[in-house]
C-alpha positions as CSV (number, residue, x, y, z in Angstrom):
1,X,0.0,0.0,0.0
2,X,1.3,3.5,-1.0
3,X,-0.1,6.5,0.8
4,X,0.4,10.2,0.0
5,X,-1.1,12.3,2.8
6,X,-1.9,16.0,2.1
7,X,-3.2,18.2,4.9
8,X,-5.4,20.6,2.9
9,X,-7.8,23.6,3.2
10,X,-10.1,21.8,0.8
11,X,-10.3,19.1,-1.9
12,X,-13.0,19.0,-4.5
13,X,-13.5,16.5,-7.4
14,X,-15.7,15.8,-10.3
15,X,-15.9,12.6,-12.3
16,X,-15.4,12.9,-16.1
17,X,-15.3,9.4,-17.6
18,X,-15.3,5.8,-16.5
19,X,-12.6,3.2,-17.1
20,X,-13.3,-0.5,-17.7
21,X,-12.7,-1.2,-14.0
22,X,-14.9,1.7,-12.7
23,X,-17.1,0.9,-9.7
24,X,-20.9,1.6,-10.0
25,X,-21.7,4.9,-8.3
26,X,-24.8,6.9,-7.5
27,X,-25.4,10.4,-8.8
28,X,-24.3,12.0,-5.5
29,X,-20.8,10.4,-5.8
30,X,-20.2,12.1,-9.2
31,X,-18.7,15.1,-7.3
32,X,-17.6,15.9,-3.8
33,X,-15.9,18.5,-1.6
34,X,-14.3,18.4,1.9
35,X,-12.8,21.2,3.9
36,X,-10.1,21.3,6.6
37,X,-9.2,17.8,5.5
38,X,-6.5,15.2,5.4
39,X,-6.5,13.8,1.8
40,X,-5.2,10.3,1.6
41,X,-4.1,9.4,-2.0
42,X,-4.0,5.6,-2.0
43,X,-2.6,3.0,-4.3
44,X,-3.4,-0.6,-3.3
45,X,-0.5,-2.9,-4.5
46,X,-0.2,-6.5,-5.6
47,X,1.6,-7.5,-2.3
48,X,-1.5,-6.3,-0.4
49,X,-3.5,-9.2,-1.7
50,X,-1.6,-11.5,0.8
51,X,-3.5,-10.0,3.7
52,X,-5.9,-7.2,2.6
53,X,-7.5,-7.0,6.1
54,X,-4.3,-6.2,7.8
55,X,-3.4,-3.6,5.2
56,X,-6.8,-2.0,5.6
57,X,-6.4,-1.8,9.4
58,X,-2.8,-0.6,9.4
59,X,-3.5,2.0,6.7
60,X,-6.4,3.3,8.6
61,X,-4.3,3.5,11.8
62,X,-1.6,5.4,9.9
63,X,-4.0,7.9,8.3
64,X,-5.8,8.4,11.6
65,X,-2.5,9.0,13.4
66,X,-1.6,11.7,10.9
67,X,-5.1,13.2,11.0
68,X,-4.9,13.4,14.8
69,X,-1.4,15.0,14.6
70,X,-2.4,17.7,12.1
71,X,-5.8,18.3,13.6
72,X,-7.9,17.7,10.4
73,X,-11.6,17.7,10.7
74,X,-12.2,15.1,8.0
75,X,-10.6,12.6,5.7
76,X,-10.8,12.1,1.9
77,X,-10.0,8.5,0.7
78,X,-8.8,9.1,-2.9
79,X,-7.8,6.2,-5.2
80,X,-4.6,7.2,-7.0
81,X,-3.0,4.4,-9.1
82,X,-0.1,6.6,-10.2
83,X,1.7,6.0,-6.8
84,X,2.7,2.5,-7.8
85,X,3.5,0.4,-10.9
86,X,2.5,-2.9,-9.1
87,X,-1.2,-2.6,-8.5
88,X,-3.6,-4.9,-6.7
89,X,-6.7,-6.2,-8.5
90,X,-9.6,-3.7,-8.8
91,X,-11.7,-5.9,-6.5
92,X,-9.0,-5.9,-3.7
93,X,-8.4,-2.2,-4.1
94,X,-12.1,-1.3,-3.8
95,X,-12.5,-3.5,-0.8
96,X,-9.5,-1.9,1.0
97,X,-10.7,1.6,0.1
98,X,-14.2,0.8,1.4
99,X,-12.7,-0.8,4.5
100,X,-10.8,2.3,5.4
101,X,-13.9,4.4,4.8
102,X,-16.0,2.2,7.1
103,X,-13.4,2.4,9.9
104,X,-13.5,6.2,9.8
105,X,-17.3,6.1,9.8
106,X,-17.2,3.8,12.9
107,X,-15.0,6.3,14.6
108,X,-17.5,9.0,13.7
109,X,-14.9,10.9,11.6
110,X,-16.3,12.7,8.5
111,X,-15.0,10.8,5.5
112,X,-15.4,11.3,1.7
113,X,-14.4,8.5,-0.6
114,X,-13.8,9.4,-4.2
115,X,-15.0,6.6,-6.7
116,X,-12.5,4.0,-7.9
117,X,-11.8,3.6,-11.7
118,X,-13.1,7.0,-12.9
119,X,-11.2,9.8,-14.5
120,X,-11.7,12.8,-12.3
121,X,-10.7,16.4,-12.2
122,X,-9.8,17.8,-8.8
123,X,-8.7,20.9,-7.0
124,X,-6.7,20.8,-3.8
125,X,-5.2,23.5,-1.5
126,X,-2.2,22.2,0.5
127,X,-1.6,24.0,3.8
128,X,2.2,24.0,3.4
129,X,3.4,23.3,7.0
130,X,6.1,20.7,7.9
131,X,3.6,17.8,8.3
132,X,1.3,18.8,5.4
133,X,2.9,16.4,2.9
134,X,3.8,12.9,4.0
135,X,4.3,9.6,2.2
136,X,4.0,6.1,3.7
137,X,4.4,2.5,2.6
138,X,2.4,-0.2,4.4
139,X,3.1,-3.9,3.9
140,X,0.8,-6.7,4.9
141,X,3.6,-8.7,6.6
142,X,4.8,-6.2,9.1
143,X,2.8,-3.0,8.5
144,X,5.8,-0.9,8.8
145,X,6.8,2.3,7.0
146,X,9.5,1.7,4.4
147,X,12.9,2.4,5.8
148,X,14.9,5.1,4.0
149,X,18.2,3.9,5.4
150,X,19.7,0.6,4.6
151,X,20.4,-1.8,7.4
152,X,23.9,-1.7,8.8
153,X,25.6,-5.1,8.2
154,X,26.8,-6.8,11.4
155,X,28.9,-9.8,12.5
156,X,28.0,-11.9,15.5
157,X,30.3,-13.8,17.8
158,X,30.4,-15.2,21.3
159,X,33.1,-14.3,23.8
160,X,33.3,-17.2,26.4
161,X,34.2,-16.7,30.0
162,X,37.9,-16.8,29.1
163,X,37.5,-14.0,26.6
164,X,38.0,-16.2,23.5
165,X,36.0,-15.7,20.3
166,X,33.5,-18.4,19.1
167,X,31.0,-18.8,16.3
168,X,27.6,-18.2,18.0
169,X,25.8,-21.3,16.6
170,X,28.8,-23.6,17.4
171,X,29.1,-22.4,21.0
172,X,27.5,-24.7,23.5
173,X,26.3,-23.2,26.8
174,X,23.2,-23.2,28.9
175,X,19.8,-23.7,27.1
176,X,18.8,-20.2,28.0
177,X,21.9,-18.6,26.5
178,X,21.3,-20.6,23.4
179,X,17.8,-19.1,23.2
180,X,19.2,-15.6,23.4
181,X,21.7,-16.5,20.6
182,X,19.1,-18.0,18.4
183,X,16.7,-15.1,18.9
184,X,19.2,-12.4,18.2
185,X,21.4,-14.0,15.5
186,X,18.7,-15.9,13.6
187,X,16.1,-13.2,14.3
188,X,13.7,-16.0,15.3
189,X,10.6,-15.4,17.4
190,X,7.9,-17.4,19.1
191,X,5.5,-16.8,16.2
192,X,3.2,-14.4,17.8
193,X,2.1,-16.4,20.8
194,X,1.1,-14.2,23.7
195,X,3.5,-14.4,26.7
196,X,2.0,-15.3,30.0
197,X,2.6,-11.9,31.7
198,X,-0.2,-10.3,29.6
199,X,-2.9,-12.4,31.3
200,X,-1.1,-12.3,34.7
201,X,-0.9,-8.6,34.9
202,X,-4.7,-8.4,34.6
203,X,-5.5,-11.5,36.6
204,X,-3.4,-10.3,39.6
205,X,-5.1,-6.8,39.4
206,X,-1.8,-5.1,38.7
207,X,-2.2,-3.2,35.4
208,X,-4.4,-3.3,32.2
209,X,-5.1,-1.5,29.0
210,X,-7.6,1.4,29.0
211,X,-10.0,1.3,26.1
212,X,-10.5,5.1,26.5
213,X,-6.8,5.9,25.9
214,X,-4.4,5.5,23.1
215,X,-3.1,1.9,22.6
216,X,0.0,1.2,24.6
217,X,-0.9,3.4,27.5
218,X,-1.8,1.6,30.7
219,X,-3.8,2.1,33.9
220,X,-2.3,0.9,37.1
221,X,-4.5,-0.7,39.8
222,X,-3.6,-0.2,43.5
223,X,-1.5,-3.4,43.7
224,X,0.3,-2.6,40.5
225,X,0.9,1.0,41.5
226,X,2.4,-0.3,44.7
227,X,4.8,-2.7,42.9
228,X,5.7,0.0,40.4
229,X,6.4,2.6,43.1
230,X,8.5,0.1,45.1
231,X,10.7,-0.6,42.1
232,X,11.1,3.1,41.5
233,X,12.0,3.7,45.1
234,X,14.6,1.0,44.9
235,X,16.2,2.5,41.7
236,X,16.0,6.1,43.1
237,X,17.9,5.0,46.3
238,X,20.4,2.9,44.2
239,X,21.1,5.9,41.9
240,X,21.5,8.3,44.9
241,X,24.0,6.0,46.5
242,X,25.9,5.9,43.2
243,X,26.3,9.7,43.3
244,X,24.0,10.8,40.5
245,X,22.3,14.2,40.7
246,X,18.5,14.0,40.3
247,X,16.8,16.4,37.9
248,X,13.5,16.7,36.1
249,X,13.0,17.9,32.5
250,X,10.1,18.5,30.0
251,X,8.5,15.8,28.0
252,X,8.4,17.6,24.7
253,X,11.0,19.4,22.5
254,X,11.1,21.6,19.4
255,X,12.2,19.8,16.3
256,X,13.3,23.0,14.6
257,X,16.4,22.8,16.8
258,X,19.1,21.1,14.7
259,X,20.5,19.1,17.6
260,X,17.1,17.8,18.6
261,X,16.3,16.9,15.0
262,X,19.6,15.1,14.3
263,X,19.6,13.2,17.6
264,X,16.0,12.0,17.1
265,X,16.9,10.8,13.6
266,X,19.8,8.8,15.0
267,X,17.5,7.1,17.6
268,X,15.9,4.9,14.9
269,X,12.6,4.2,16.7
270,X,9.2,5.6,15.8
271,X,8.4,8.8,17.6
272,X,5.4,10.9,18.5
273,X,5.6,14.2,16.6
274,X,2.9,16.9,16.6
275,X,2.2,20.6,15.9
276,X,1.9,23.1,18.7
277,X,0.9,26.4,17.3
278,X,3.5,27.0,14.6
279,X,6.1,24.7,16.1
280,X,6.8,21.1,15.2
281,X,7.3,19.2,18.4
282,X,8.5,15.8,19.6
283,X,7.5,13.8,22.7
284,X,10.7,12.6,24.3
285,X,11.7,8.9,23.9
286,X,14.2,9.2,26.8
287,X,15.6,12.0,29.1
288,X,18.5,12.9,26.8
289,X,17.3,16.2,25.5
290,X,16.5,17.8,28.9
291,X,19.8,16.7,30.4
292,X,21.8,17.7,27.4
293,X,20.2,21.2,27.6
294,X,21.3,21.4,31.2
295,X,24.8,20.3,30.4
296,X,24.9,22.9,27.6
297,X,24.2,25.7,30.1
298,X,26.8,24.5,32.6
299,X,30.4,25.6,32.8
300,X,32.3,22.3,33.3
301,X,35.9,21.8,34.2
302,X,37.9,18.5,34.1
303,X,37.6,18.2,37.9
304,X,33.8,18.0,37.6
305,X,34.0,14.8,35.6
306,X,32.7,12.2,35.5
307,X,29.4,14.0,36.2
308,X,26.3,11.9,36.6
309,X,22.7,13.2,36.2
310,X,19.6,11.2,36.7
311,X,15.9,11.5,35.9
312,X,13.1,9.1,36.3
313,X,11.6,9.7,32.9
314,X,7.9,9.5,33.5
315,X,6.8,9.2,30.8
316,X,8.9,8.5,27.7
317,X,7.1,7.8,24.4
318,X,7.6,5.7,21.4
319,X,5.1,5.4,18.6
320,X,5.0,1.6,18.4
321,X,2.5,0.3,15.8
322,X,-0.6,-1.2,17.2
323,X,0.4,-4.7,16.1
324,X,3.7,-4.4,18.0
325,X,2.2,-3.4,21.3
326,X,2.4,-6.3,23.8
327,X,1.5,-6.0,27.5
328,X,4.3,-4.6,29.5
329,X,6.9,-5.5,26.9
330,X,6.2,-3.1,24.2
331,X,4.4,0.2,25.1
332,X,3.8,3.7,23.7
333,X,4.3,5.3,27.1
334,X,6.7,4.0,29.7
335,X,8.8,4.9,32.8
336,X,12.5,4.9,32.2
337,X,15.2,5.5,34.9
338,X,17.8,7.4,32.8
339,X,21.3,8.4,33.8
340,X,23.7,10.4,31.7
341,X,27.4,10.5,32.6
342,X,29.8,13.0,31.0
343,X,33.4,11.6,31.1
344,X,36.8,13.2,30.4
345,X,37.7,11.0,27.5
346,X,37.1,7.6,25.9
347,X,39.3,5.8,28.4
348,X,37.4,7.2,31.4
349,X,34.1,6.4,29.5
350,X,35.2,2.8,29.1
351,X,36.0,2.5,32.9
352,X,32.6,4.1,33.8
353,X,31.0,1.7,31.2
354,X,32.5,-1.3,33.0
355,X,31.5,0.0,36.5
356,X,27.9,0.8,35.4
357,X,27.4,-2.5,33.7
358,X,28.5,-4.4,36.8
359,X,26.5,-2.0,39.0
360,X,23.4,-2.6,36.8
361,X,23.9,-6.3,37.1
362,X,23.2,-6.0,40.9
363,X,19.5,-5.6,40.0
364,X,19.5,-9.3,38.8
365,X,19.3,-10.7,42.3
366,X,17.0,-7.9,43.6
367,X,14.4,-8.8,41.1
368,X,15.0,-12.6,41.2
369,X,15.9,-12.6,37.5
370,X,18.6,-14.2,35.3
371,X,20.4,-11.8,32.9
372,X,22.2,-12.6,29.7
373,X,24.8,-10.3,28.2
374,X,24.6,-8.8,24.7
375,X,27.3,-6.3,23.6
376,X,26.9,-4.2,20.5
377,X,29.7,-2.1,19.1
378,X,31.2,-0.6,16.0
379,X,33.8,-2.5,14.1
380,X,36.4,0.2,14.9
381,X,35.7,0.2,18.6
382,X,35.9,-3.6,18.8
383,X,39.2,-3.8,16.9
384,X,40.7,-0.9,18.9
385,X,39.7,-2.4,22.3
386,X,39.8,-6.1,22.0
387,X,42.1,-6.7,25.0
388,X,39.9,-4.5,27.2
389,X,36.8,-6.2,26.0
390,X,38.3,-9.7,26.6
391,X,39.4,-8.7,30.1
392,X,35.9,-7.3,30.9
393,X,34.2,-10.5,29.7
394,X,36.5,-12.5,32.0
395,X,35.6,-10.2,34.9
396,X,32.0,-10.8,34.2
397,X,32.6,-14.5,34.2
398,X,29.8,-15.3,31.8
399,X,29.5,-15.8,28.0
400,X,28.7,-12.6,26.1
401,X,26.9,-12.4,22.7
402,X,28.6,-9.7,20.7
403,X,27.2,-7.8,17.6
404,X,29.9,-6.0,15.6
405,X,28.4,-3.3,13.4
406,X,30.4,-2.6,10.2
407,X,29.4,1.1,10.2
408,X,28.3,3.2,13.1
409,X,24.7,4.2,12.4
410,X,23.8,5.3,15.9
411,X,25.3,7.9,18.3
412,X,27.0,5.2,20.4
413,X,30.1,3.2,19.7
414,X,29.5,0.5,22.3
415,X,26.4,-0.7,24.1
416,X,25.6,-3.4,26.7
417,X,22.1,-4.9,27.1
418,X,21.3,-7.2,30.0
419,X,18.4,-9.4,28.8
420,X,16.1,-11.6,30.7
421,X,14.1,-14.3,28.9
422,X,10.3,-14.5,28.8
423,X,8.5,-17.8,29.1
424,X,8.6,-18.2,25.3
425,X,12.3,-17.8,25.1
426,X,12.3,-14.3,23.8
427,X,14.9,-11.8,25.2
428,X,13.6,-8.9,27.3
429,X,16.3,-6.2,27.2
430,X,16.3,-4.5,30.6
431,X,19.4,-2.7,32.0
432,X,21.4,-0.9,29.3
433,X,24.6,1.1,29.1
434,X,25.8,3.0,26.0
435,X,28.9,5.1,25.2
436,X,27.8,8.1,23.1
437,X,30.5,9.9,21.2
438,X,28.4,12.3,19.2
439,X,25.9,14.2,21.4
440,X,28.4,16.4,23.3
441,X,29.5,18.1,20.1
442,X,26.0,18.1,18.6
443,X,24.5,19.8,21.7
444,X,27.6,22.0,22.4
445,X,28.4,20.3,25.7
446,X,32.1,20.9,26.6
447,X,34.5,21.1,29.5
448,X,37.7,23.0,30.0
449,X,41.1,21.8,31.1
450,X,44.2,24.1,31.0
451,X,42.1,26.6,29.1
452,X,41.5,24.1,26.3
453,X,37.9,23.0,25.4
454,X,37.0,19.3,25.0
455,X,33.7,17.5,24.1
456,X,33.1,14.7,26.6
457,X,31.9,11.2,25.8
458,X,28.5,10.7,27.5
459,X,27.2,7.4,28.9
460,X,23.4,6.6,28.6
461,X,22.5,4.2,31.4
462,X,19.3,2.6,32.7
463,X,20.2,0.4,35.7
464,X,16.9,-1.5,35.4
465,X,15.4,-0.8,32.0
466,X,11.9,0.6,31.9
467,X,9.9,0.0,35.1
468,X,7.2,-1.7,33.0
469,X,9.6,-4.1,31.4
470,X,11.1,-5.0,34.9
471,X,7.6,-6.1,36.0
472,X,7.2,-7.9,32.7
473,X,10.4,-9.9,33.3
474,X,9.4,-10.6,36.9
475,X,6.0,-11.9,35.9
476,X,7.5,-14.0,33.1
477,X,10.0,-15.5,35.5
478,X,7.3,-16.3,38.0
479,X,5.2,-17.9,35.3
480,X,8.0,-20.4,34.7
481,X,8.1,-21.4,38.4
482,X,6.3,-24.4,40.0
483,X,5.2,-22.0,42.8
484,X,4.9,-18.6,41.0
485,X,5.2,-15.5,43.2
486,X,6.6,-12.0,43.2
487,X,9.8,-11.3,45.2
488,X,8.7,-10.9,48.8
489,X,9.5,-7.2,49.0
490,X,7.3,-6.6,45.9
491,X,4.4,-8.8,47.0
492,X,1.4,-6.4,47.4
493,X,0.1,-8.6,50.2
494,X,2.9,-10.3,52.2
495,X,0.8,-11.9,54.9
496,X,-2.9,-12.9,54.8
497,X,-5.1,-13.9,57.7
498,X,-8.1,-16.2,57.2
499,X,-10.3,-16.0,60.3
500,X,-12.4,-19.2,60.7
501,X,-15.3,-17.3,62.2
502,X,-16.5,-13.7,62.6
503,X,-15.4,-13.8,66.2
504,X,-11.8,-14.2,65.1
505,X,-11.6,-11.1,63.0
506,X,-10.8,-8.8,65.9
507,X,-7.9,-11.1,66.9
508,X,-6.6,-10.9,63.3
509,X,-6.9,-7.1,63.3
510,X,-4.6,-6.9,66.3
511,X,-2.0,-9.2,64.6
512,X,-2.2,-7.1,61.4
513,X,-1.5,-3.9,63.4
514,X,1.6,-5.5,64.9
515,X,2.8,-6.6,61.4
516,X,2.1,-3.1,59.9
517,X,4.1,-1.5,62.7
518,X,7.0,-3.7,61.5
519,X,6.5,-2.5,57.9
520,X,4.9,-5.7,56.7
521,X,1.8,-5.6,54.5
522,X,-1.0,-7.8,55.8
523,X,-4.7,-8.1,55.3
524,X,-7.7,-10.2,56.4
525,X,-10.0,-12.3,54.2
526,X,-13.2,-11.9,56.3
527,X,-15.6,-12.5,53.4
528,X,-18.6,-14.8,53.9
529,X,-16.9,-17.7,52.1
530,X,-15.7,-21.1,53.1
531,X,-12.2,-21.4,54.6
532,X,-11.2,-23.5,51.6
533,X,-12.3,-20.9,49.1
534,X,-10.5,-18.2,51.0
535,X,-7.3,-20.2,51.1
536,X,-7.6,-20.8,47.4
537,X,-8.0,-17.0,46.9
538,X,-4.8,-16.5,48.8
539,X,-3.1,-19.0,46.6
540,X,-4.3,-17.4,43.3
541,X,-3.1,-14.0,44.6
542,X,0.4,-15.5,45.3
543,X,0.3,-14.4,48.9
544,X,3.6,-15.6,50.4
545,X,2.3,-16.3,53.9
546,X,-1.2,-17.4,54.8
547,X,-2.5,-17.9,58.4
548,X,-5.8,-19.6,59.1
549,X,-6.9,-18.3,62.6
550,X,-9.4,-20.0,64.9
551,X,-10.0,-20.9,68.5
552,X,-6.8,-23.0,68.6
553,X,-4.7,-20.0,67.6
554,X,-6.2,-17.7,70.3
555,X,-3.7,-17.2,73.1
556,X,-1.1,-19.4,71.4
557,X,2.4,-18.2,71.0
558,X,2.7,-19.8,67.6
559,X,0.4,-20.9,64.8
560,X,0.7,-22.8,61.5
561,X,1.8,-20.5,58.6
562,X,1.3,-21.7,55.0
563,X,4.5,-20.7,53.3
564,X,3.9,-20.5,49.6
565,X,7.6,-20.7,48.6
566,X,8.0,-24.1,50.4
567,X,4.5,-25.4,49.7
568,X,4.0,-26.4,53.3
569,X,2.9,-25.3,56.7
570,X,5.5,-24.1,59.2
571,X,4.8,-23.5,62.9
572,X,5.9,-19.9,63.6
573,X,5.4,-17.3,66.2
574,X,4.5,-13.8,65.1
575,X,8.0,-12.6,66.1
576,X,9.5,-15.4,64.0
577,X,7.4,-14.4,61.0
578,X,8.4,-10.7,61.4
579,X,12.1,-11.7,61.6
580,X,11.8,-14.0,58.6
581,X,10.2,-11.3,56.4
582,X,12.6,-8.5,57.6
583,X,15.6,-10.8,56.8
584,X,14.3,-11.5,53.3
585,X,13.4,-7.9,52.5
586,X,16.4,-6.3,54.2
587,X,17.6,-3.2,52.4
588,X,14.5,-3.0,50.2
589,X,12.0,-0.1,50.2
590,X,8.8,-0.4,52.3
591,X,5.4,0.9,51.6
592,X,2.0,0.5,53.3
593,X,-0.9,-1.5,51.8
594,X,-2.8,0.8,49.5
595,X,-6.1,-1.1,50.0
596,X,-8.7,-1.7,52.7
597,X,-7.3,-4.3,55.2
598,X,-10.5,-6.3,55.1
599,X,-11.3,-8.0,51.8
600,X,-15.1,-7.5,52.5
601,X,-14.4,-3.8,52.0
602,X,-12.3,-4.2,48.9
603,X,-13.7,-3.9,45.3
604,X,-12.7,-6.2,42.5
605,X,-11.0,-4.3,39.7
606,X,-11.2,-7.0,37.1
C-alpha cells in the first residue's frame, strides 16, 4: 500500500469518464468537496493481496494517526493508481478503500471516498506546513513504514568466560543462553504467541489497557501501582548511593532545533511528533534532551567529571505500531530510569561503562531474574579495544553475545544490554549502558582543562530498563516457576489472615496492626466464604504467607503458617514471622498497603 497524505484547506473533485474497471456509483458520488481535510491518495498494491484485512487496518491507523497529529476535521479517501506500478486487482483495491472508509465512519470521523476507476478532475489546497505532505508505505507482513536507510551489516560472535571468540551457533552453553543467541542472531521469534505476563498482569489486578486511551498506555490498579512505586524507590535509592544528581526535565521538545532533529533521527525508533501552534514538536523517547540542555548551560571543568545526572523519565514515548504493542513488553508510554554521565575521555568512559554494567547487574538478584549479556559495538571500537573487552568478559565470568556493526549508524560506539528471557524464550532487554561519542558536540556540551575546550563522551544508562519491562520480566520469570510468586518485597500482600469465624476477625486485626508496625503488608479475608475458598483466593493471589486463625490459635504463642515458597505449613510465632520477612526484605523499600485491610471492604478491579 502506498499513501500520499496531504493536509489541505479543501479538496473538490468531479468525475469525467469511467474506465473499464470503474465501480458503480450513485449520482451524489459524481462530485464531492471536503474542507479542513487530510487527503489520503491511495494505491493498493499487488503485495496487499496477501492480507488485505491487515493492510486495511494498518493503513487506517496510519491515516488516523496523521489526522490526529495535524488536527484535520475530516478525511478524503482518494484512489490514486499513479503512486505504484505494481497494483492490486480492482476488487481488492475497492475492498480496501471501502474498509478504510468504514473504519472512519465507525470512529464518527467525517469521510469522503472518491470513486474508484473513474477519470476525475480535482482541486486541492495544501496547507504547506512541515507535516502537510507525508508519504507512507504499508506492507501486509509487518505493517511498517518503508525504511529510508539501509540496514547496517553486522557480524555476530560469542566471547566465552575466558575472553575467547567463538562462532555463535557452534558455541555450547546453557539452554537459555542458546535461546538468546538463536533469537538475536537468527532473528527468530515465538511466532506471535502471547507471553504469560499479559494475562497475569490483569488476573493479579496489577495493570491493564484502558479502552478510552491510546493503545500502549496503561492504567495501574492499587497493587500494580504499589509494585511499580517500590521498584522506582529502589532504583532512586540505588542511583542516589551511586552519586548521580537527580533532575526533572520537560516531556516535549522543538524539532526546529538542529541538535534535537539530528539526535532524534539517530535514535531509529518511531516517535510521537505533533504541531503546537507553529512549532513542530517531539515527545521525548528518553531523558536525553533535557539533560543535554542542562549540560549545555553549565560551565564544566575537568575536575567536575565524571558527572552523573539522573531522571526518572515519567513518561517516555515511542510510537509503536498497534500490532507491536504487547502487554508490559512493548508500550507507547513507559517509565525509564535514565542516567547520563559525562566523562573526560574515551578511556574514562570505558572505565565508567565497566562500572555501570556491573552495577546494573546487581538488579538481577534484587528482582530474582537471570540476565544474559549482549554487547553491540562498532567495528572500529571492537578492533581498537579487543584486549579491554576480553578482560571485561573474563571479569563478568559469563559468556557474552557480541554484535559488531560494520558502520556506526547510531550515536553510540558501544552498548551493553542485559536481557532476561520471557517464558517463550524471547529476550527482554532490561538494563542498558551506552557510550555516546556524538551528542556532546551536537549539543555543544564541553568542559575545559588548561584553558582548552573538550567534548566529553557521554554514557546513557538505565540500571533496570523501563519499570514496566522490569515487572514484565518478573511476571514471566514467575510464570515459569512451580510456585509462582513475586519477590517478597514486591508482593502487594505479604501476609494474609483467614479467620475461621467472625469472632476471630478482631484477633486478626490486632495481629495485622503488629505486622504493619514492623513495615509488613498484611490483610484479612473476612468474606462470607468457606475457609477452603478463601485459602484458594490467597493461593491465586500469590500471597507468600497465609495464616488460618481460629480458636486453637487464640492465646497461642505460635500458629501454622502456610509458606507459599515451600508449599508447606510451618509452625511460627508472630515474632519469627516478622524476623523472617525482615531478613528476606532487608535493604528494600517499604510501603504501606494501598487497599482496605478487610477483603469484604475491597472492590474487585477485574
